[in-house]
C-alpha positions in Angstrom: 187.7 124.0 293.0 189.4 126.6 294.8 192.9 128.2 293.9 193.9 126.8 297.4 192.8 123.2 296.4 194.1 123.4 293.0 197.5 124.4 294.3 197.7 121.2 296.3 196.9 119.4 293.3 199.2 121.2 291.0 200.2 118.9 288.1 203.9 120.0 287.9 204.9 120.7 291.4 206.0 117.3 292.7 209.9 118.2 292.3 209.4 121.4 294.6 209.8 121.2 298.5 207.9 124.3 299.3 204.9 126.0 298.0 205.1 128.5 295.2 205.0 131.9 296.5 201.5 133.5 296.2 202.8 136.6 294.0 205.3 134.4 292.3 202.0 132.1 291.3 200.3 135.0 290.1 203.1 136.6 288.4 204.2 133.6 286.5 200.5 132.5 285.4 199.3 133.0 282.2 195.6 131.7 282.3 194.3 135.2 282.2 195.4 135.9 278.6 196.1 132.4 277.0 192.7 130.9 277.9 191.7 132.1 274.5 193.6 129.3 272.9 191.3 126.6 274.7 189.9 125.6 271.2 193.2 125.0 269.6 194.6 123.4 273.0 191.7 120.8 273.0 192.1 120.3 269.3 195.8 119.6 269.6 195.0 117.2 272.6 192.4 115.2 270.6 194.9 114.6 267.8 197.7 113.7 270.3 195.3 111.3 271.9 194.1 109.5 268.5 198.0 109.4 267.9 198.6 107.6 271.4 195.7 105.2 270.4 197.2 104.6 267.0 200.4 103.5 268.3 199.2 101.2 271.4 199.7 103.6 274.3 196.3 104.4 274.7 193.2 101.9 274.6 190.0 102.6 272.5 188.2 102.9 275.8 190.7 105.4 277.1 190.7 107.3 274.0 186.8 107.5 274.0 187.1 108.8 277.5 189.3 111.4 276.6 187.2 112.6 273.8 184.3 112.6 275.8 186.0 114.8 278.6 187.7 117.1 276.3 184.0 117.6 274.9 182.5 118.3 278.0 185.3 120.7 279.0 185.1 122.6 275.7 181.0 123.0 276.4 181.8 124.2 279.8 184.3 126.9 278.6 181.9 128.2 275.9 179.0 128.5 278.3 181.1 130.3 280.8 180.9 127.5 283.4 184.6 126.4 283.4 186.7 127.5 286.7 189.9 128.7 285.5 192.7 128.4 288.1 195.9 130.7 288.5 197.3 127.8 290.5 197.3 125.7 287.4 199.1 128.5 285.7 197.8 128.3 282.0 195.3 126.8 279.8 197.2 123.5 279.2 197.3 122.7 283.0 193.7 124.0 283.7 192.2 121.7 280.9 194.1 118.6 281.8 193.5 119.1 285.6 189.8 119.3 284.8 190.0 116.4 282.4 191.7 114.1 285.3 188.8 115.3 287.5 186.2 114.1 284.9 187.7 111.0 283.5 190.3 110.0 286.4 193.6 108.4 286.0 193.1 108.3 282.2 193.4 112.2 282.1 196.9 111.9 283.4 197.9 109.5 280.5 197.2 112.3 278.0 200.5 114.1 278.4 202.5 111.0 277.5 205.1 111.7 274.9 204.5 115.4 275.0 205.5 118.4 277.1 203.7 121.9 277.6 206.7 123.3 275.3 205.5 121.5 272.2 201.8 121.9 273.3 202.1 125.8 273.7 204.0 126.1 270.0 201.1 124.0 268.6 198.4 126.0 270.2 200.0 129.1 269.0 200.3 128.0 265.6 196.8 126.9 265.3 195.6 129.9 266.8 197.7 132.2 264.3 196.4 130.0 261.3 192.9 130.4 262.5 192.9 133.8 263.0 194.3 134.5 259.4 191.7 132.2 257.9 188.7 133.3 260.0 189.2 136.8 260.9 192.1 138.8 259.3 191.7 137.7 255.6 188.1 137.7 255.4 188.0 141.6 256.6 191.2 142.3 254.5 189.1 141.0 251.5 186.1 142.7 252.5 188.1 146.0 252.5 189.4 145.5 249.1 186.2 144.6 247.6 184.8 147.9 248.9 187.8 149.7 247.3 187.1 147.9 244.0 183.3 148.9 244.2 184.5 152.6 244.8 187.0 152.6 242.1 184.3 151.7 239.5 181.9 154.3 240.9 184.7 157.1 240.6 186.4 155.9 237.7 186.3 159.0 235.9 186.0 161.5 238.9 189.2 163.8 238.5 191.2 164.9 241.4 194.8 166.0 241.7 197.6 163.6 242.1 200.3 164.6 244.6 204.1 164.5 245.4 205.5 166.2 248.3 201.7 166.9 248.8 201.8 169.3 246.1 199.5 169.3 243.0 201.4 167.0 240.3 199.2 165.8 237.8 195.6 165.0 237.6 194.4 161.5 238.4 190.9 160.0 238.9 189.8 159.0 242.4 189.3 155.5 241.2 192.7 155.1 240.2 194.0 156.4 243.8 191.8 154.1 245.5 193.2 151.0 243.4 196.7 152.1 244.7 195.4 151.4 248.0 194.0 148.0 246.7 197.6 147.2 245.4 199.0 148.0 248.9 196.5 145.6 250.7 196.7 143.0 248.1 200.7 142.8 249.0 199.6 142.6 252.5 197.2 139.7 251.8 199.9 138.1 250.2 202.4 138.5 253.0 200.0 137.0 255.4 199.5 134.1 253.1 203.2 133.6 252.7 203.6 133.7 256.6 200.8 131.4 257.1 202.6 128.8 254.9 205.5 128.9 257.5 202.8 129.0 260.4 201.5 125.7 259.2 204.1 123.4 260.4 203.7 121.0 263.3 205.9 121.1 266.4 204.1 118.5 268.2 206.1 115.6 268.9 209.2 117.8 269.9 208.3 117.3 273.5 210.4 119.4 275.9 213.2 119.7 273.5 214.8 116.5 272.5 211.8 114.6 271.1 210.4 111.4 273.1 211.4 107.8 273.9 207.6 106.7 272.9 207.0 105.4 269.4 205.0 108.4 268.3 203.8 109.3 264.9 204.2 113.1 264.2 203.2 112.9 260.5 199.8 111.4 261.8 199.1 114.2 264.3 200.2 117.0 261.7 197.8 115.4 259.4 195.0 115.4 261.9 195.4 119.0 262.7 195.7 120.1 259.1 199.3 121.1 259.1 201.1 121.2 255.7 204.3 119.9 257.2 206.3 118.5 260.3 209.1 120.5 261.8 212.5 118.9 261.3 214.1 119.8 264.6 212.8 119.4 267.9 214.9 122.0 269.5 213.8 124.6 267.0 210.1 123.3 267.3 209.7 124.3 270.8 212.2 127.2 271.2 211.5 129.7 268.1 208.8 132.2 267.5 209.8 133.7 264.2 206.4 132.5 262.9 204.8 135.0 265.5 207.4 137.8 264.6 206.7 137.2 260.9 202.9 137.5 261.4 203.2 140.6 263.5 205.8 142.1 260.8 203.0 141.6 258.2 200.6 143.0 260.3 202.7 146.0 261.0 203.1 146.5 257.2 199.1 146.3 257.0 198.8 148.8 259.8 201.3 151.2 258.1 199.3 151.2 255.0 196.0 151.5 256.8 197.8 154.6 258.6 198.8 156.1 255.1 195.0 155.8 254.0 193.9 157.3 257.3 196.3 160.3 256.8 194.6 161.0 253.3 191.2 160.6 254.5 191.6 163.0 257.2 193.0 165.4 255.0 190.5 164.9 252.4 187.6 165.3 254.8 188.9 168.7 256.2 187.4 172.0 255.0 190.5 172.7 253.1 190.2 170.0 251.0 186.3 169.0 250.9 187.5 165.9 248.5 185.4 163.5 250.7 182.6 163.2 252.9 182.7 160.7 255.6 179.6 159.2 257.0 178.4 160.5 260.2 178.5 157.1 261.9 182.2 157.1 261.6 182.8 160.5 263.1 182.2 162.4 266.2 181.5 165.9 267.4 183.2 168.2 269.7 182.3 168.8 273.1 182.8 172.6 272.8 182.6 173.4 269.0 179.1 172.4 267.7 180.1 172.7 263.8 183.0 170.1 264.4 182.6 166.5 262.6 185.8 164.8 263.6 187.3 161.8 261.5 187.8 159.7 264.7 187.8 156.3 262.9 190.9 157.1 260.5 192.8 158.9 263.1 192.3 156.2 265.7 193.4 153.7 263.2 196.5 155.9 262.2 197.3 156.1 266.0 196.9 152.1 266.5 199.6 151.5 263.8 202.2 152.6 266.6 200.6 149.8 269.0 201.4 147.3 266.5 204.9 148.4 265.7 205.6 148.5 269.3 204.5 144.7 269.5 206.7 144.0 266.7 209.8 145.4 268.6 208.6 143.7 271.8 208.4 140.1 270.2 212.0 141.0 268.4 213.6 142.0 271.7 211.9 139.0 273.5 213.8 136.5 271.2 217.0 138.3 270.7 219.1 136.6 273.2 217.2 133.5 274.3 219.6 130.4 274.2 218.0 127.2 272.9 215.4 125.6 274.0 212.3 127.0 275.7 212.4 129.7 278.3 210.0 131.2 280.4 210.4 134.6 278.4 208.4 133.3 275.9 205.2 133.6 278.1 205.5 137.1 277.1 204.9 136.3 273.4 201.1 136.1 273.8 199.8 139.4 275.0 201.4 141.5 272.0 200.5 138.7 269.7 196.9 138.5 270.7 196.8 142.4 270.7 198.3 142.5 267.2 195.4 140.1 265.9 192.6 142.2 267.7 194.0 145.7 266.6 194.4 144.4 263.0 190.8 142.9 262.9 189.2 145.8 264.4 190.9 148.3 262.2 189.9 146.1 259.0 186.4 146.0 260.2 186.2 149.7 260.8 187.5 150.4 257.3 185.7 147.8 255.7 182.4 149.2 257.0 183.5 152.9 256.3 185.2 152.8 252.7 182.2 151.9 250.9 179.9 154.7 252.3 182.5 157.4 251.7 181.3 160.0 249.0 183.8 161.8 246.7 183.2 165.4 245.7 183.6 165.4 242.2 183.1 169.1 242.0 185.8 169.9 244.7 188.2 167.3 243.4 188.1 168.8 239.9 188.4 172.5 240.9 191.6 171.4 243.2 193.1 169.7 239.9 192.5 172.9 238.0 194.8 174.9 240.5 198.2 174.2 240.6 199.2 173.8 236.9 198.6 170.0 237.0 198.6 169.6 233.1 202.2 171.3 233.0 203.8 167.9 232.2 201.2 167.6 229.5 202.2 170.9 227.7 206.1 169.5 228.0 205.0 166.3 226.4 203.1 168.1 223.7 206.1 169.9 222.8 208.2 167.0 222.8 206.0 165.3 220.3 206.5 168.7 218.2 210.1 167.9 218.1 211.3 170.0 220.9 213.9 168.2 223.2 212.4 167.3 226.7 214.9 169.8 228.5 214.1 172.6 226.1 210.3 171.7 226.7 210.7 171.8 230.5 212.3 175.0 230.3 209.5 176.6 227.8 206.7 175.3 230.4 208.4 176.6 233.3 208.4 180.0 231.8 204.7 179.7 231.0 203.7 178.6 234.5 205.7 181.6 236.0 203.4 183.8 233.5 200.6 182.0 234.8 201.4 182.8 238.5 202.1 186.2 237.9 198.7 187.0 235.9 196.5 184.2 238.0 195.9 182.1 234.9 196.1 178.1 234.5 197.8 177.0 231.4 194.2 175.9 230.1 193.1 179.6 230.7 195.7 181.1 228.6 195.0 182.3 224.9 197.0 180.5 222.1 198.7 183.9 221.6 199.8 183.9 225.1 201.4 180.3 225.0 203.0 181.0 221.6 204.9 183.7 222.9 206.8 181.0 224.8 207.1 178.8 221.7 205.8 179.1 218.4 205.3 175.3 217.7 202.3 175.5 220.1 199.1 175.3 218.1 195.3 175.0 218.6 195.4 171.4 219.3 197.2 172.0 222.4 194.1 172.5 224.3 193.2 168.9 223.9 196.0 168.0 226.3 195.6 171.0 228.5 192.2 170.0 229.9 191.9 167.8 232.9 189.8 165.1 231.0 192.2 165.3 228.1 195.2 164.8 230.5 193.8 161.7 232.3 192.4 160.3 229.1 196.0 160.4 227.5 197.5 157.9 230.1 195.7 155.2 228.4 198.0 152.3 228.9 198.1 149.3 231.4 198.2 150.8 234.9 197.5 154.4 233.9 194.8 156.6 235.1 192.7 156.9 232.0 189.0 156.2 233.0 188.8 153.1 230.8 192.1 151.7 232.1 190.7 152.1 235.9 187.7 150.1 234.9 189.8 147.3 233.3 192.2 147.4 236.4 189.2 147.0 239.0 188.0 144.0 236.8 191.5 142.5 237.1 191.7 143.4 240.8 188.3 141.6 241.4 189.6 138.4 239.5 192.7 138.5 241.7 190.7 138.9 244.9 188.8 135.9 244.1 191.9 133.6 243.5 193.3 134.8 246.8 192.7 131.8 249.1 194.2 130.3 252.4 194.9 126.9 251.1 
């Protein structure tokens, strides 16, 4: 059916006395982007039809016709044979118009007791729930599994830990990777928590006030796998806080991926040389033949801003809307859909890349030797010898200043050199001034000692296995 023909049969146009302006028709249509929710729209319609049959509004024969027609429409869409019409505005009206073509007047009965307002709210909730379950969380978990594997592989690989991007104390690469894991684990928890509120059924709210038909909202919620039914029909059709909450969780996730990206870019540079990124995740230069550019982490770092923008867009969209539904809400889908796609694609890239990263043990070790990274260990040693911490801090500061003047790390100074600052220093000091001794001394829950890193990786794997959507 052509758009012209479809316009004459527009399902919602009887009240209007003149045809919609051609530009306005195009301007107000959402079919170009909301058609991705066809599966959820059909799912919701099937549940609604079964409920109408249960309460006696549809006969068994009419229900069978609707089920048959919707199944054919889904096949047509998935085969690329469905003719979407801008004149029918959105996915809901396109499907309903085609259903009426296929099964006749019964197709017009499907909309009994509902509105496009509760229909679209239902579709978006189903869509977001499916995206979390089928795309976002699986890829996030795959990335976290890769981090655990790498943490175990490099549980004893020493590198400098940083504060202010200055060498602070030695840590292990495995310990650093597990810090990334913890950030992402909280992101997964936030997504699951948001999913709990997403999984509320607005179906049956109708336009805003409910319906006069004897509907059974709990039955449709059960059919659609919703955990609960929305308490208020006005709220059910008008708020999009669940979509904003998802986008907020996505923005936090992208922020963490961006921080990881920044470190990967630094570590892969000639100035650090801590890691080697696989060639397949990098590109060359059009003019400089020696270049190996870390494009994937750079691009993910940039895409974080895209998701931040979508969050602000959705917040701004909702901030001054009166109850209940307003056409403004058509603008919720494109930022939401793009957020989902951006997050999923970023996770796929990282989940593929992280397990293939190789850490340069020698470069990490040598970098940790520079910058007096065991200075705190010397202070702790002196405290254990009876010196107050503030005095120990002063002694170590003097030793570091001496090392800077003479180009020596603390571990490279002789016992006599160290004792000129504090006579309580004995030969056993070199047990704590080595990098190995320093990391091994942090042998407690959450510490960077290699055996603690292995234990933490084991706990992380157990926690990941219990991370489930329902």
